[in-house]
C-alpha positions as CSV (number, residue, x, y, z in Angstrom):
1,M,96.0,124.6,127.2
2,R,96.7,121.0,128.8
3,Y,94.4,119.9,126.1
4,V,96.1,121.1,123.3
5,I,99.5,119.9,125.1
6,S,97.8,116.2,125.4
7,L,97.1,116.3,121.7
8,A,100.5,117.1,120.6
9,L,102.0,114.3,122.8
10,V,99.5,111.9,121.6
11,M,100.0,112.8,117.7
12,A,103.8,112.7,118.3
13,A,103.8,109.8,119.9
14,L,101.6,108.3,117.0
15,W,103.8,109.9,114.2
16,L,107.1,108.5,115.7
17,G,105.5,105.0,115.8
18,L,104.3,105.2,112.5
19,S,107.2,106.7,110.9
20,G,110.3,105.1,112.7
21,L,112.4,107.5,111.1
22,F,114.6,109.4,113.7
23,K,116.7,111.6,110.9
24,P,117.0,115.0,112.0
25,V,115.4,116.8,109.2
26,I,112.3,114.3,109.4
27,L,111.8,114.8,113.0
28,A,112.0,118.2,112.4
29,L,109.2,117.8,109.5
30,G,107.3,115.9,112.2
31,V,107.7,118.4,115.0
32,A,106.3,121.2,112.6
33,S,103.5,119.0,111.6
34,V,102.3,118.2,115.2
35,A,102.9,121.9,116.2
36,L,100.7,122.8,113.0
37,A,98.2,120.3,113.4
38,A,97.5,121.1,117.2
39,W,97.7,124.9,117.0
40,L,95.2,124.2,113.9
41,S,92.8,122.2,116.5
42,W,93.1,125.1,119.2
43,R,92.0,127.4,116.8
44,M,89.3,125.6,115.4
45,D,87.9,124.7,119.2
46,V,87.8,121.1,118.2
47,I,89.5,120.2,121.4
48,G,88.2,120.3,124.9
49,V,87.0,118.2,127.7
50,E,84.8,116.2,125.6
51,H,87.5,115.5,123.0
52,N,90.6,115.4,125.5
53,P,92.8,112.9,123.4
54,G,94.3,111.6,126.8
55,L,90.7,111.1,128.2
56,F,90.6,107.3,127.5
57,S,94.6,106.9,129.5
58,W,95.7,103.5,129.4
59,R,92.5,101.9,128.7
60,L,92.8,103.0,124.9
61,P,95.6,100.8,123.7
62,V,93.9,97.6,125.5
63,Y,90.6,98.1,123.5
64,W,92.3,98.8,120.3
65,A,94.5,95.5,121.1
66,W,91.0,94.1,121.5
67,L,89.5,95.3,118.0
68,V,92.4,94.5,116.3
69,W,91.8,90.9,117.4
70,Q,88.1,91.2,116.5
71,I,88.9,92.5,112.8
72,V,91.2,89.4,112.0
73,V,88.2,87.0,113.4
74,A,85.8,89.2,111.1
75,N,88.2,89.2,108.1
76,L,88.5,85.1,108.4
77,D,84.5,84.7,108.8
78,V,83.8,87.4,105.6
79,A,86.7,85.3,103.4
80,R,84.7,82.1,104.3
81,A,81.8,84.0,103.4
82,V,83.3,84.9,100.0
83,F,84.2,81.4,99.3
84,N,80.8,79.5,100.4
85,P,78.5,82.7,99.0
86,R,75.3,80.3,100.0
87,G,76.4,78.9,103.1
88,H,77.6,82.3,105.0
89,I,75.9,85.4,103.5
90,H,72.8,85.9,105.6
91,Q,72.7,89.9,105.4
92,R,70.4,91.9,108.1
93,V,70.1,95.3,109.0
94,L,70.0,95.9,112.6
95,R,69.4,98.3,115.1
96,V,71.9,98.3,118.2
97,P,71.3,100.4,121.2
98,A,74.1,102.5,121.9
99,K,74.2,102.5,126.0
100,Q,77.4,104.8,126.1
101,S,77.2,108.6,127.8
102,R,79.3,110.6,125.7
103,E,78.7,111.2,122.0
104,L,82.4,111.0,121.2
105,T,82.4,107.1,122.6
106,R,79.0,106.4,120.7
107,V,80.7,107.7,117.6
108,T,84.0,105.2,118.7
109,Y,81.4,102.3,119.0
110,A,80.2,103.0,115.5
111,N,83.0,103.3,113.7
112,S,84.6,99.9,115.4
113,I,81.5,98.7,114.1
114,T,82.7,99.5,110.8
115,L,86.2,98.7,110.9
116,T,85.2,95.2,111.5
117,P,84.8,93.4,108.3
118,G,81.3,92.2,107.4
119,T,79.7,95.0,109.4
120,V,78.9,98.6,108.2
121,S,77.2,101.5,110.8
122,L,74.8,103.1,108.6
123,R,73.6,105.5,111.0
124,L,73.7,106.6,114.5
125,E,70.7,107.7,115.3
126,G,70.9,109.3,119.4
127,N,71.3,106.1,121.4
128,E,70.9,103.7,118.3
129,I,73.3,102.3,115.8
130,V,71.6,101.1,112.4
131,V,74.2,98.4,111.3
132,H,74.3,96.4,108.4
133,A,75.8,92.9,108.7
134,L,76.8,90.5,105.7
135,T,77.1,86.9,107.7
136,R,75.2,85.8,110.8
137,A,78.3,85.8,112.6
138,G,78.9,89.6,112.3
139,A,75.1,90.1,113.5
140,E,75.7,88.2,116.3
141,G,78.7,89.5,117.4
142,V,77.2,92.7,117.0
143,L,74.1,92.0,119.0
144,S,76.1,90.2,121.7
145,G,76.6,93.7,122.8
146,E,80.4,92.7,123.8
147,M,82.0,95.9,121.7
148,G,79.2,98.2,123.4
149,D,80.4,96.9,126.6
150,R,83.9,97.1,126.0
151,V,83.8,101.2,124.4
152,C,81.7,101.3,127.7
153,W,84.9,100.1,129.6
154,L,87.0,102.6,127.6
155,E,84.9,105.3,128.8
156,D,84.9,103.8,132.6
157,Q,81.7,103.7,132.5
158,S,80.0,100.6,134.2
159,K,77.9,98.6,132.2
């Protein structure tokens, strides 16, 4: 039951943060939608120890801030490649180790790679992610392992 409550609290906070509306009708609809989503998640048995929304505690917003910065930097790199394709586009398909111990955090790592412009996770195979990188900087960023280390930190796992 605590997982359902933590899911409802995370969804309510996200909903309030994204909507920014505090009118009674809108708040009532928000409460109803959060309650329905939490109930459906419980009925479908998709939340639990492995999928606990409170699993990452304070580390998740810190990681998101870092990821947003990586997205900004990668956007500039892709923009440079668009305006000068001959000098900056160097496509590669890479295999990157996923050192995370949980399936959830390996998926988080693969999704973070895809969210970063210029890189796409093609496949998650066990403890390895196949990645397409558009530029050298994108490939070097993925190969450096910094994002993987950050996701390990997110799950509170030592390097």
